[in-house]
C-alpha positions as CSV (number, residue, x, y, z in Angstrom):
1,M,12.6,6.9,24.9
2,T,8.8,6.5,24.0
3,L,7.4,7.5,20.5
4,L,3.7,8.2,20.8
5,D,1.5,8.5,17.5
6,H,-1.9,7.4,16.7
7,R,-1.6,7.8,13.0
8,T,-1.2,5.3,10.2
9,L,2.0,5.7,8.1
10,T,1.0,6.7,4.5
11,S,3.2,7.3,1.3
12,S,2.7,10.9,1.9
13,D,4.6,10.6,5.3
14,I,7.6,9.1,3.9
15,P,9.6,12.3,3.0
16,G,9.0,13.6,6.6
17,Q,9.1,10.4,8.5
18,F,12.7,9.1,7.5
19,M,12.8,7.0,10.6
20,A,9.7,4.9,9.2
21,P,10.6,2.8,6.1
22,F,8.7,2.6,2.9
23,D,7.5,-0.9,3.5
24,A,5.9,0.0,6.7
25,I,3.1,2.0,5.0
26,G,0.0,1.0,6.7
27,Q,1.4,0.4,10.1
28,N,1.2,2.9,13.0
29,R,3.9,5.5,12.6
30,A,5.3,5.1,16.0
31,T,5.7,1.6,15.9
32,A,7.0,1.7,12.4
33,S,9.8,4.0,13.4
34,V,11.1,2.0,16.4
35,P,13.7,-0.1,14.5
36,R,15.4,2.8,12.8
37,V,15.5,5.1,15.8
38,S,16.8,2.2,18.0
39,I,20.0,2.0,15.4
40,L,20.8,5.5,16.7
41,N,21.7,4.4,20.0
42,P,21.5,0.7,20.8
43,N,21.9,1.6,24.5
44,V,18.5,3.3,24.7
45,K,15.2,1.4,25.0
46,I,12.8,2.6,22.4
47,S,9.0,1.6,22.7
48,A,6.0,2.9,20.9
49,V,2.6,3.9,22.3
50,E,-0.2,3.8,19.6
51,K,-2.4,6.4,21.1
52,N,-3.5,10.1,20.3
53,L,-1.9,12.6,22.6
54,K,-5.3,14.1,23.5
55,D,-6.3,10.6,24.6
56,V,-3.4,10.0,27.2
57,E,-4.1,10.7,30.9
58,P,-1.8,13.6,32.1
59,E,-0.1,11.2,34.6
60,F,1.2,9.2,31.8
61,F,3.7,12.0,31.3
62,D,5.0,11.9,34.9
63,Q,7.5,9.1,33.9
64,F,9.5,11.4,31.5
65,K,11.9,14.1,32.1
66,I,11.4,15.6,28.6
67,V,8.5,15.5,26.4
68,C,8.6,16.8,22.8
69,A,5.1,17.2,21.2
70,I,4.8,18.6,17.7
71,G,2.0,19.5,15.4
72,Y,-0.8,19.6,18.1
73,P,-3.1,22.5,19.1
74,F,-2.3,24.3,22.3
75,E,-5.3,23.0,24.1
76,T,-3.9,19.5,23.7
77,L,-0.4,20.6,24.6
78,Q,-1.5,22.0,27.8
79,Q,-2.3,18.6,29.2
80,V,1.4,17.6,28.8
81,D,2.7,20.5,30.9
């Protein structure tokens, strides 16, 4: 599983980003979430990509069977399809 997020974790993210610990404020949100997400199923390899969805080449998504993208405008989501 790959987590992709370009944003930095802030204190206002903590209530909604329960996979990112409070002491990770200032780090990338995807990277900060990897340790806790990994605990959910140790048999699944979790990685992080610190990029903006709109800056990723469409071919990047070919390696995935399922892509879940939340909070992006429709125009950005079209490149994932």
